[in-house]
C-alpha positions, 0 to 999 in steps of 0.5 A: 500500500505504501509503495502504491502511494509513492508511485501515485505521487511520482505520477502526479509530479511528473504530470505537473512537470510535463504540463508546466513545461509544455505551457511554457513552450506554447507561451514562448512559441511566438518570435520575441521582439518581431520586427517586420520589413515594410516598404515597396521597391521597384526596379528594372533592367535588360535581359538576354533573349533568343533571336528569330522566333515568332515570340520573344517572351510571351511564350515563356511558361513554367520551366523556362529559363530567364536570363536577366542582366545581373547588375540592376541599373534602374531604380523606379522607387524604394520606400519604407525600410527599402529607402536606403537601397542604392543597388541590387543584383538580379539572379537568373531564374527558372519560372516555377523554381524557388530561388533567391531572385534579388539581393540589394546593396547600399544600406541594409542588404535585403534578400528576396527568396521566391517560394511561390509563382502565381499566374503567367499573363502573356500579351498578346494572347495567344503568345506571339508578336504584336506588330505595327504598320512598320513591323515594329513588334513587341510582346510581354509576360507578367509573372506574379511571385511571392516569398520571404524577404530578409535583412539584418536587424529584421525578421523574415517577412512575407513579400508579394509582387510581380516581374514583367518581361518585355520583348521587342524586335523588327518583324519580317512582315509575314502574316505571322510575324517573326523577328528578323536577324538579331534584332530581338531585345529584352527587358524586365521590371519588377515591383515588390511589396513587403507587408511588415508581417514577420514569418513566425518561426519558433525560437530555439528556447521554445523548441528546447522547452517543448523538447523537455515536455516531450521527454517528460511525457515519455518518462511518464508513459514508461513509469505508468507501464512499470 
């Protein structure tokens, strides 16, 4: 009878320790001192495109490789936390593949990681070239993107926006126009908006407390079986 009472007391103590540790982990699960990134940045530059086709960029789809000019020269706007940005690098990317697309320079260095691609909107529809009476032809495609932007002193923050690819060339005058010679040129522009909402990632201390709680649960279960 005495041994049974001691076993019951240990069971209650272990249950209390487990419940207390789990409560602390749940309370601490949110990131402390969260500082989200807020602002809008817009920039543009050139890109390398294939020559001689019946479209330049409007025929791009998931899996298409996009070769951007890597040093960004043109900044349309940068406000909020992006105000100090004076330069950027643009990485080549494959549509539909997650990757770091832009890394800024000047002031705080921000890195934009694309984790989701939305609709692709080509112009004209169906994809091809839109040409005037002088056979000056063009096309474009709008790609919506979203992901996470990071910067020193800030928490990882969600962003969304778009990148527009543009093509232009001299057409051959045929019923279905094709670009002549090596006249095809490409350019791109992008506008990205950070929403100031940090992405919630449990801190190491929270994970440690949760681990203690799980260990207590395992010990308690083993004791009950004994």
